[in-house]
C-alpha positions as CSV (number, residue, x, y, z in Angstrom):
1,M,0.0,0.0,0.0
2,S,1.3,3.5,-0.8
3,K,1.6,6.2,1.8
4,Y,-1.7,7.8,0.4
5,T,-3.6,4.6,1.3
6,S,-1.9,4.0,4.7
7,L,-3.8,4.1,7.9
8,E,-1.9,7.2,9.1
9,F,-2.7,9.1,6.0
10,F,-6.4,8.0,6.2
11,L,-6.7,9.2,9.8
12,G,-5.0,12.5,9.0
13,V,-7.3,13.1,6.1
14,L,-10.4,12.2,8.1
15,L,-9.4,14.6,10.9
16,L,-8.8,17.3,8.3
17,V,-12.3,16.7,6.7
18,G,-13.9,16.7,10.2
19,T,-12.1,20.0,10.9
20,V,-12.9,21.7,7.6
21,S,-16.5,20.7,8.0
22,L,-16.7,23.0,11.0
23,I,-15.6,25.9,8.8
24,Y,-17.1,25.4,5.4
25,P,-20.4,23.9,4.3
26,Y,-19.7,21.1,1.9
27,G,-23.4,20.5,1.0
28,F,-22.8,16.7,1.0
29,P,-21.5,14.1,3.5
30,L,-17.8,14.2,2.5
31,F,-16.7,12.8,5.9
32,T,-18.8,9.6,5.4
33,I,-17.7,9.3,1.7
34,V,-14.0,9.4,2.6
35,A,-14.4,6.8,5.3
36,I,-16.3,4.4,2.9
37,L,-13.8,4.8,0.1
38,Y,-10.9,4.0,2.4
39,F,-12.8,1.0,3.9
40,F,-13.0,-0.5,0.4
41,V,-9.3,0.2,-0.2
42,F,-8.3,-1.5,3.1
43,F,-10.7,-4.4,2.5
44,I,-9.2,-5.1,-1.0
45,N,-5.7,-5.0,0.6
46,K,-6.8,-7.4,3.4
47,K,-6.2,-4.8,6.1
48,V,-9.6,-5.0,7.8
49,K,-9.8,-6.4,11.4
50,I,-12.2,-6.2,14.2
51,K,-10.4,-5.4,17.5
52,F,-11.6,-5.8,21.0
53,N,-10.1,-3.9,24.0
54,F,-11.1,-1.6,26.8
55,G,-11.5,1.5,24.7
56,F,-13.4,-0.3,21.9
57,G,-15.6,-2.0,24.6
58,I,-16.8,1.4,26.0
59,L,-17.5,2.7,22.5
60,Y,-19.5,-0.4,21.6
61,I,-21.6,0.0,24.7
62,M,-22.1,3.7,24.0
63,I,-23.4,2.8,20.5
64,T,-25.7,0.1,21.9
65,L,-27.1,2.6,24.5
66,Y,-27.7,5.1,21.7
67,F,-29.8,2.7,19.6
68,L,-31.6,1.5,22.8
69,G,-32.5,5.2,23.2
70,I,-34.0,5.2,19.8
71,L,-36.1,2.1,20.6
72,I,-37.3,3.7,23.8
73,S,-38.4,6.7,21.7
74,A,-40.8,4.4,19.8
75,N,-38.3,4.3,16.9
76,K,-38.9,7.9,16.1
77,L,-35.9,9.5,14.4
78,Y,-35.1,13.2,14.6
79,P,-32.7,15.0,12.2
80,Y,-30.1,14.9,15.0
81,N,-30.4,11.1,15.2
82,I,-29.9,10.7,11.4
83,A,-26.7,12.7,11.6
84,D,-25.5,10.8,14.6
85,I,-26.2,7.4,12.9
86,Q,-24.0,8.5,10.0
87,S,-21.2,9.3,12.5
88,I,-21.7,5.9,14.1
89,V,-21.4,4.1,10.7
90,V,-18.0,5.9,10.2
91,L,-17.0,5.0,13.7
92,I,-17.7,1.3,13.1
93,I,-15.7,1.5,9.9
94,L,-12.9,3.1,11.9
95,F,-13.0,0.2,14.4
96,M,-12.3,-2.2,11.5
97,L,-9.6,-0.1,9.9
98,M,-7.7,0.6,13.1
99,G,-7.4,-3.1,13.8
100,N,-3.8,-2.7,12.6
101,A,-3.1,0.5,14.7
102,N,-0.3,0.7,17.3
103,Y,1.2,3.5,19.3
104,I,3.4,4.7,16.5
105,T,0.4,5.9,14.5
106,L,-0.3,8.9,16.7
107,K,2.8,10.9,15.8
108,K,2.4,10.2,12.1
109,V,-1.3,11.0,12.1
110,T,-0.7,14.3,14.0
111,T,2.0,15.4,11.6
112,I,0.0,14.7,8.5
113,Y,-3.1,16.4,10.0
114,L,-1.3,19.5,11.1
115,N,0.6,19.8,7.8
116,F,-2.8,19.8,5.9
117,C,-4.4,22.2,8.4
118,S,-1.5,24.7,8.3
119,I,-2.1,25.2,4.5
120,I,-5.9,24.7,4.0
121,I,-7.3,26.6,6.9
122,P,-5.4,29.8,6.2
123,I,-6.8,29.7,2.7
124,L,-10.3,29.4,4.2
125,A,-9.4,32.3,6.5
126,I,-8.7,34.5,3.5
127,Y,-12.0,33.5,2.0
128,S,-13.8,34.2,5.2
129,L,-12.3,37.7,5.4
130,Y,-13.3,38.3,1.8
131,K,-16.8,37.3,2.6
132,Y,-16.9,39.7,5.6
133,A,-15.5,42.5,3.5
134,L,-18.4,42.0,1.0
135,L,-20.8,41.8,3.9
136,L,-19.6,45.2,5.3
137,N,-20.7,46.6,1.9
138,G,-24.0,44.9,1.9
139,V,-23.1,42.1,-0.5
140,K,-24.0,38.5,0.3
141,I,-22.5,35.4,-1.4
142,S,-25.2,33.2,-2.9
143,K,-23.4,30.0,-1.6
144,F,-24.4,31.0,2.0
145,L,-27.9,32.1,1.2
146,I,-29.8,29.0,2.5
147,E,-33.5,29.0,2.8
148,G,-34.7,28.8,6.4
149,R,-31.3,29.9,7.8
150,N,-29.8,33.2,8.7
151,Y,-26.8,34.5,6.7
152,P,-23.6,33.6,8.6
153,W,-22.3,36.2,11.0
154,G,-19.1,38.2,10.4
155,T,-16.3,36.1,8.9
156,S,-18.1,32.8,9.7
157,L,-18.9,30.6,6.7
158,M,-21.2,28.5,8.8
159,P,-24.5,29.4,10.5
160,D,-22.9,28.2,13.8
161,Y,-20.1,30.8,14.3
162,N,-18.8,28.9,17.3
163,M,-18.0,25.8,15.2
164,F,-16.4,28.1,12.7
165,A,-14.2,29.6,15.4
166,L,-13.3,26.1,16.7
167,G,-12.1,25.0,13.2
168,M,-10.1,28.2,12.8
169,L,-8.5,27.8,16.3
170,I,-7.4,24.3,15.3
171,G,-5.8,25.8,12.2
172,L,-4.1,28.4,14.5
173,L,-2.6,25.6,16.5
174,A,-1.3,24.0,13.3
175,T,0.3,27.3,12.0
176,I,1.9,28.0,15.4
177,S,3.3,24.5,15.5
178,K,4.7,24.7,12.0
179,L,6.1,28.2,12.8
180,S,8.0,26.8,15.8
181,E,9.6,24.1,13.7
182,S,10.5,26.2,10.6
183,E,14.0,27.5,10.0
184,S,13.5,28.9,6.5
185,V,12.7,32.6,6.1
186,Y,10.0,31.9,3.5
187,K,8.3,29.3,5.6
188,Q,8.3,31.5,8.7
189,V,6.9,34.4,6.7
190,F,4.1,32.1,5.4
191,Y,3.2,30.7,8.8
192,L,3.3,34.2,10.4
193,F,0.9,35.6,7.9
194,A,-1.2,32.4,8.1
195,T,-1.4,32.9,11.8
196,V,-2.4,36.6,11.5
197,L,-5.1,35.7,8.9
198,I,-6.6,33.1,11.2
199,V,-6.6,35.4,14.2
200,L,-8.5,38.0,12.2
201,A,-11.0,35.4,11.1
202,V,-11.7,34.4,14.7
203,I,-11.9,38.0,15.9
204,F,-14.5,39.0,13.3
205,S,-16.5,35.7,13.6
206,G,-18.6,36.9,16.5
207,S,-17.8,33.8,18.6
208,R,-17.3,34.7,22.3
209,R,-15.9,31.3,23.0
210,G,-13.5,31.9,20.1
211,W,-12.4,35.2,21.5
212,I,-11.7,33.8,25.0
213,L,-9.8,30.8,23.7
214,L,-7.9,33.1,21.2
215,A,-6.7,35.2,24.1
216,I,-5.5,32.0,25.8
217,S,-3.9,30.7,22.6
218,S,-2.1,34.1,22.1
219,V,-0.1,33.2,25.3
220,Y,1.1,30.1,23.5
221,L,2.0,32.1,20.4
222,I,4.0,34.6,22.4
223,Y,5.8,31.8,24.1
224,I,6.8,30.3,20.7
225,L,7.9,33.7,19.4
226,L,10.1,34.4,22.5
227,R,11.5,30.9,22.3
228,K,12.4,31.4,18.6
229,I,14.3,34.6,19.6
230,F,16.0,33.6,22.9
231,R,16.4,29.8,22.9
232,S,17.5,29.0,19.4
233,S,20.9,29.1,17.7
234,L,22.4,32.4,16.5
235,K,21.5,31.6,12.9
236,S,17.9,30.8,13.9
237,K,17.7,34.0,15.9
238,I,18.9,36.2,13.0
239,T,16.6,34.3,10.5
240,F,13.5,34.8,12.7
241,I,14.2,38.5,13.4
242,L,14.6,39.0,9.7
243,T,11.3,37.1,9.2
244,L,9.5,39.4,11.7
245,T,11.0,42.5,10.1
246,L,10.0,41.4,6.6
247,S,6.5,40.4,7.7
248,V,5.9,43.8,9.3
249,V,7.1,45.6,6.2
250,I,4.9,43.5,4.0
251,G,2.0,44.1,6.3
252,I,2.4,47.8,6.3
253,V,2.6,47.9,2.5
254,I,-0.6,45.8,2.2
255,L,-2.5,48.0,4.7
256,S,-1.3,51.3,3.1
257,K,-2.7,50.1,-0.3
258,S,-5.9,48.7,0.9
259,S,-9.1,50.8,0.7
260,L,-12.0,49.1,2.4
261,E,-15.2,51.1,2.4
262,I,-17.9,50.2,4.9
263,T,-21.5,50.9,3.9
264,N,-23.2,48.3,6.2
265,Q,-22.5,49.7,9.7
266,Y,-25.1,47.3,11.1
267,E,-22.6,44.4,10.8
268,L,-20.0,46.3,12.9
269,E,-22.6,47.2,15.5
270,K,-23.6,43.6,15.9
271,L,-19.9,42.7,16.4
272,Q,-19.5,45.5,19.0
273,Y,-22.6,44.2,20.8
274,R,-21.1,40.7,21.0
275,Y,-17.9,42.2,22.5
276,S,-19.9,44.1,25.1
277,T,-21.6,40.9,26.3
278,L,-18.2,39.5,27.4
279,E,-18.5,41.8,30.5
280,N,-21.4,39.7,31.7
281,L,-20.9,36.1,30.6
282,G,-23.5,34.8,33.0
283,E,-26.3,36.9,31.3
284,S,-25.0,36.0,27.9
285,L,-25.3,32.3,28.8
286,S,-28.8,32.6,30.2
287,S,-30.4,30.9,27.1
288,R,-28.2,27.8,27.8
289,T,-28.6,27.8,31.6
290,S,-32.4,28.1,31.3
291,M,-32.3,24.9,29.2
292,W,-30.1,23.2,31.8
293,D,-32.5,24.3,34.6
294,Y,-35.4,22.8,32.6
295,T,-33.6,19.4,32.8
296,L,-34.6,19.2,36.5
297,E,-38.2,19.6,35.6
298,I,-38.0,16.7,33.1
299,I,-36.2,14.2,35.2
300,R,-38.5,14.7,38.2
301,D,-40.9,12.4,36.3
302,Y,-38.2,9.7,35.6
303,S,-38.5,6.2,36.9
304,V,-35.6,4.4,38.6
305,L,-35.0,2.6,35.3
306,N,-34.9,6.0,33.4
307,Y,-32.2,7.2,35.8
308,I,-30.2,4.0,35.0
309,I,-30.6,3.7,31.2
310,G,-32.4,6.9,30.2
311,D,-35.7,7.8,28.6
312,G,-34.6,7.7,24.9
313,F,-34.9,10.9,22.8
314,N,-38.2,12.0,24.0
315,Y,-36.5,15.0,25.6
316,I,-36.0,16.5,22.1
317,E,-39.6,17.4,21.7
318,Q,-39.9,18.4,25.4
319,Y,-37.2,21.0,25.0
320,G,-38.7,22.1,21.6
321,K,-42.1,22.8,23.1
322,K,-40.7,24.5,26.2
323,F,-38.5,26.9,24.3
324,N,-40.9,27.4,21.3
325,N,-38.5,26.2,18.7
326,P,-40.0,26.6,15.2
327,N,-39.2,23.0,14.3
328,G,-40.9,21.7,17.4
329,Y,-37.7,20.1,18.7
330,T,-34.3,21.1,20.1
331,Y,-31.8,19.8,22.7
332,P,-30.1,21.2,25.9
333,H,-26.7,22.1,24.2
334,N,-24.8,20.0,26.8
335,I,-23.7,16.5,25.8
336,L,-23.6,15.3,29.4
337,I,-27.2,16.3,29.9
338,S,-28.4,14.8,26.6
339,T,-26.5,11.6,27.3
340,F,-28.3,11.3,30.6
341,H,-31.6,11.8,28.9
342,Y,-31.1,9.1,26.3
343,S,-28.9,6.6,28.2
344,G,-29.2,7.5,31.9
345,G,-26.4,7.4,34.5
346,V,-24.7,4.4,32.8
347,G,-24.2,6.5,29.6
348,V,-23.0,9.5,31.5
349,I,-20.4,7.4,33.4
350,L,-19.1,5.8,30.2
351,L,-19.0,9.2,28.5
352,L,-16.9,10.7,31.3
353,V,-14.5,7.8,31.1
354,L,-14.1,8.4,27.4
355,L,-13.6,12.1,27.7
356,V,-11.0,11.7,30.6
357,K,-9.2,8.7,29.2
358,P,-7.1,10.7,26.6
359,Y,-5.6,12.8,29.4
360,I,-4.8,9.7,31.5
361,L,-3.1,8.1,28.5
362,Y,-1.1,11.3,27.8
363,I,0.1,11.6,31.4
364,N,1.3,8.0,31.3
365,N,2.7,8.1,27.7
366,K,3.9,11.6,27.0
367,S,6.6,10.4,24.6
368,L,4.0,8.6,22.5
369,I,1.1,11.1,22.3
370,P,1.9,14.4,20.7
371,S,1.1,17.4,22.9
372,N,-0.5,19.2,19.9
373,L,-3.0,16.4,19.6
374,I,-4.0,16.8,23.3
375,L,-4.2,20.6,22.8
376,M,-6.5,20.1,19.8
377,Y,-8.6,17.7,21.8
378,T,-8.8,20.2,24.7
379,L,-10.0,22.9,22.3
380,C,-12.7,20.6,21.1
381,L,-13.9,19.8,24.6
382,L,-14.0,23.4,25.7
383,F,-16.2,24.2,22.7
384,L,-18.4,21.1,22.4
385,L,-19.4,20.2,25.9
386,V,-21.9,23.1,25.8
387,S,-22.8,22.8,22.1
388,G,-23.5,19.2,20.9
389,N,-26.4,16.9,21.5
390,S,-24.4,13.7,21.9
391,F,-20.9,12.3,21.8
392,F,-21.5,11.4,18.2
393,S,-22.9,14.8,17.1
394,I,-19.5,16.4,16.3
395,N,-17.2,14.3,14.2
396,I,-14.0,15.9,15.4
397,L,-14.7,15.1,19.0
398,W,-15.4,11.3,18.8
399,L,-12.8,10.9,16.1
400,T,-10.0,12.4,18.2
401,V,-11.0,10.4,21.3
402,T,-11.1,7.2,19.3
403,I,-7.7,7.8,17.6
404,I,-6.0,8.6,20.9
405,I,-7.5,5.7,22.9
406,V,-6.9,3.1,20.1
407,G,-3.7,4.5,18.8
408,I,-1.8,4.3,22.1
409,Q,-2.4,0.6,22.7
410,R,0.8,-1.1,23.5
411,R,1.9,-4.3,21.9
412,E,2.2,-6.1,25.2
413,I,-1.5,-5.2,25.8
414,D,-2.3,-6.4,22.3
415,K,-0.8,-9.8,23.1
416,N,-2.2,-10.4,26.5
417,E,-5.6,-8.6,26.7
418,E,-7.0,-8.4,23.2
419,S,-8.4,-10.8,20.6
420,Y,-8.8,-10.3,16.9
421,I,-11.3,-11.4,14.4
422,H,-9.7,-11.4,11.0
423,C,-12.3,-10.4,8.4
424,S,-10.0,-11.3,5.6
425,K,-7.0,-13.6,5.4
């Protein structure tokens, strides 16, 4: 098999597609298509195995509880369920393809993934800034005019500007990482400009979570810049200082020649209002906390069995009616609460184990798990714990958890504690 059909390349591409899907609306299920295509490639090359271990066991139970929740809901499927089932199909494919995975995979996957992100996401940042420049002059791009949906805020290319900001911040992590590794003046100039473009895209996205995490990420960026100046060799110091100087000069030239006219002041006023709400985050989160408070009203009527294995997805209509959602259904925007509703205390405990496990593995295997992968996973957690409907709702979350948990398996564990079913010999 070539490097383009290797497991590492597949996982890197799948992570990339999952990340870009947060930023740009494909209009078709590219994530699922990529997974199915690679499945056939691996199957033809006799690289498909089903693997059983602790991590897989928890994921299998989570999937079982999810479908049990659908049965409890009288087999009624909501749009959220259909999207989740697509994710579960890809996850099952991943189970079979990662039968050959070992702890070496993680470093290769992360390198491939960040290399892609450091190039593609800055390009999307340029497009997002172009889209915002048009919007400031009252021009809307037809691609983003979708019936029944509001035109995306600011630089966001998606209706959900928080997801857009998350994808951009992952790109920021990639460009900072590549900047720290680069010695060439040309590469450093590229990654510096890429970083600036992504920062601007996040600032003008309207995402408060994005702004807060951008402020935290800037500390990491400053650390990298200072390290490049004070802790590198004399040649590297001179190269980087030259890079900074060249970047500043190019930036000044670009700004002096740009002539952006703003005719749509309303867009700037909206952004200013979003900034002002940072002063009172409690009030700005009131729409979410009111949903979480309503959870207590729902579970008062739960039986003992509901507390153990949940009440299915009946909560979706309950929240929809309570909060007057036009579609008649919605969810509490907290994956822990949603998980409790459809799979009870058992599901919540398993979910917490899954979410914490990557950190435990990292602490015990720092040399095997790239810190950038853990940083990316942390970004996802901070965004998605108060956004998604289930563990399977956001591809980048469950995909990262699965890759870390499975990819770190040691060979001695493989020999003593796992069994394999070979699907092809």
